[in-house]
Structures are given as C-alpha cells and as structure tokens.
C-alpha positions in Angstrom: 64.7 275.1 72.0 67.7 275.3 74.4 69.3 278.2 76.1 72.9 279.6 75.8 75.2 282.5 76.0 77.2 283.4 73.4 80.9 283.3 74.6 82.9 283.8 71.4 83.0 284.1 67.5 84.9 281.8 64.8 86.2 283.7 62.0 87.0 281.3 58.8 88.3 282.3 55.3 87.9 278.8 53.8 84.6 277.2 54.2 82.2 274.7 52.6 80.0 276.4 50.1 77.0 276.2 52.2 78.3 278.0 55.0 79.6 281.0 53.0 78.2 284.2 54.5 76.9 282.5 57.6 78.1 283.9 60.9 79.6 280.9 63.5 79.5 281.7 67.1 80.6 279.7 70.2 77.6 279.0 72.5 77.6 278.0 76.4 74.6 276.0 77.2 72.9 277.4 80.3 70.3 276.2 82.8 67.6 278.8 82.8 66.3 278.2 86.4 69.8 278.5 88.0 71.7 280.5 85.1 74.8 278.3 85.6 76.5 276.4 82.6 74.8 273.2 81.4 77.3 271.0 79.7 80.1 271.7 77.2 80.3 274.7 74.7 79.1 274.2 71.1 79.7 275.7 67.6 76.6 277.3 66.2 75.4 279.1 63.0 73.7 282.4 63.8 70.5 283.6 62.0 70.0 286.5 64.6 73.0 288.8 64.6 73.7 288.1 68.3 76.8 289.3 70.0 79.3 287.8 72.6 77.4 287.9 76.3 73.9 287.8 74.6 71.5 285.1 75.9 70.2 283.1 73.2 67.8 280.4 71.8 69.1 277.5 69.9 68.1 274.4 68.2 70.3 271.3 67.3 69.9 268.2 65.2 67.6 268.3 62.2 65.6 271.5 63.4 69.0 273.3 63.3 68.6 273.2 59.4 65.4 274.8 59.3 66.1 278.1 59.9 68.0 278.1 56.2 64.8 277.1 54.4 66.0 274.6 51.9 69.5 275.8 51.6 72.4 273.3 51.8 73.7 274.1 55.3 75.7 271.6 57.2 74.8 272.4 61.0 74.1 270.6 64.1 73.3 273.9 66.2 71.6 277.3 64.9 71.1 280.2 67.2 67.3 281.2 66.4 66.4 283.9 69.0 68.1 286.5 71.1 66.5 286.5 74.4 66.0 289.9 76.2 64.3 289.2 79.4 63.7 286.0 81.8 60.8 285.8 84.1 60.7 282.4 86.2 57.8 281.9 88.6 58.9 279.4 91.6 
C-alpha cells in the first residue's frame, strides 16, 4: 500500500461502462516519514468515500482492480483506505 493526499476530484458524464457509479479522485503521493510530496499526482478510483485533504492508502497496478471483486473496472490506482492517524517511531 502507498500513501497519498486527496487533492481534487474528477466529474465525468461520459465514461466506460466499468466506471459507471465509481468516484474518481486526484491524489498526491506523500512520504509518510517527512510528510512531503513524493512524485506526480495520480488519478485514482475511490472505494472509501474519501474527501479532499484526506490522507489515504492506495494500491496500484493489478492490485488496484482487486477492490472491485470481479467487475470489469479499468484502473491503475484505487483508494482503499482513509488514514485517521499516523504514529512514527524514530
């Protein structure tokens, strides 16, 4: 699992049938140790009902489709958790 902050949302009236009813978010990967941005933003499907500014966990690649359990959903990234609290020991 990777970590990111939700920075925006996408609204689309014309979609591939496998994306119908799916929420699409824009996420910015973050380094959990420093809290700084870690790379370019991504477009991700959301199965958690996250909101802008939420810290989330996401999967990419083949694992991104597992959240949809057999549905034909074309995605490279999927938000699978909302992170409420982070505790790091150094």
